[in-house]
C-alpha positions, 0 to 999 in steps of 0.5 A: 490542483488546489480545489483537488486537494481542497476537496480531499482534504474536506473528505478525509475529514469528514471520514469517521475513525472506522473509515480511515482505518478501513482506507489505511488497511485497503491502501496497505494492501494495495501497496503490498500487491504492487510491491509483490507484482514488481518482486515477481517481475524482477524474479520470475523464477522465485517461489511464492514463499521468496516473493512474500519474504521480500515483500515483507522485507520491502514493507518493513524497511518502507519507512527506514 
């Protein structure tokens, strides 16, 4: 496991700032997608706007 962590750390340090921003954005979008899938699975009767509102609330409160 330490080898994997060392490789990841090395790769992240080698990235440009722009690459890091792009990676962060891609991870944010993926997290929203996973959250939306979970909300839809729990509430299949909700409208798209209801799902979107719940996802916004989840993402907003994730760091709290």
